[in-house]
N, C-alpha and C positions, 0 to 999 in steps of 0.2 A: 504494500500500500504506500503511495507517495506521501512524503512528509508534508504536513501543512505549513505553509510559510507564516512567519510571524510578522511579515511586512504587509502593508496595505497594497491593494491593487494599484493605487496611484504611485506608490514608491517603486513597485516592480516595473511599471510602465516607464517611469523616468529612467531607471537604471537600464532597462533594455534599449530604449531609444538612444540614450547617450552612448551606450556601449557600441551599438551598431553604427552610430555616426562616426565613432573613432576617438572618443574622449578617453582619458586615462581613468583608472579606478579612483584616484584621489579627487579629481575634479568631479567625477560622477557622484562620489560620496557626499561632497560638499553641497551640490545642487539638490540631491535627493534627501538631504537632511539626515544622513547616516553619520555615525560617530567615527567609523574607521573605514579605510579602503578594503580591509579584510571582509567586511560585511558585503561590499559590492562583489568581491571575488567569490564569496559563497553563493550569492544570488546568481551570478553568471555561471558558476560551475554546475548549477542545476537547470540552466536554461538551454533551449535548443541552439543557442548561438555561442556556446563556450569556445568554439574554435573560430573566432572572428577572422583571424588572418588566413585561415584556410578557405574562407568563402569567396574571396575575390571581390573586387569593387562593384561589379554589376549585381552580383547576388546580394551583397550587403545593402545596396540601394533598393533592390526589390523588397527585401525583408523589412527595411525601414519604412518603405511606402505602405506595405501591408499592415504593419504595426500602427501607422498613422491612421489608416482607414478604419481599423478595428476599434480604436479608442476615441474616435471623434464623435462627439454627441451633437448631431445635427440640430436637435431641438434647442439646445442651449448655445449652440454655435461656439463651442470650445471643447478642449480635450478633458477627459475624465481624470485630471490630475491636480485639481485645485488651481489651475491657471499657472502652474509653475513652468510650463513649457510654452507660454504665450508667445514669446519672441524666439523660439527655437527654429533654427534653419534646418529644414528637412532634406538636406543633401549631405552625403557622406564626406568625410575628410580622408585624404590618403593617410595610411598608417605610417608612422615613423619606423625607422629601422629597429629601434628597441621595442616596438610593439609587435613585430613580426616574429614568427618562430625561427629559431636558429637551428641549422642542421648540426647534428652531433657527429 
């Protein structure tokens, strides 16, 4: 049985969106209101997007677009995250070399 998350849907949405976009765990934690980047790492480890670098830019953009469509509340004309992503740019950023997997 899957473990129930102690984080709200809004927090999970923010973490997923920022992670797919290309932000670091530290920046994502700050925006999502989490205390540590380790909390972000735990959320991502249980997400479908834990291998962000393995997705490629086109796939990451597709996933980010899907996430945006799922969480947009057309009636309220805003996202279901308390407005914290009001000014969020919904296009991915290229990953830096230290965000990519290294071959061993």
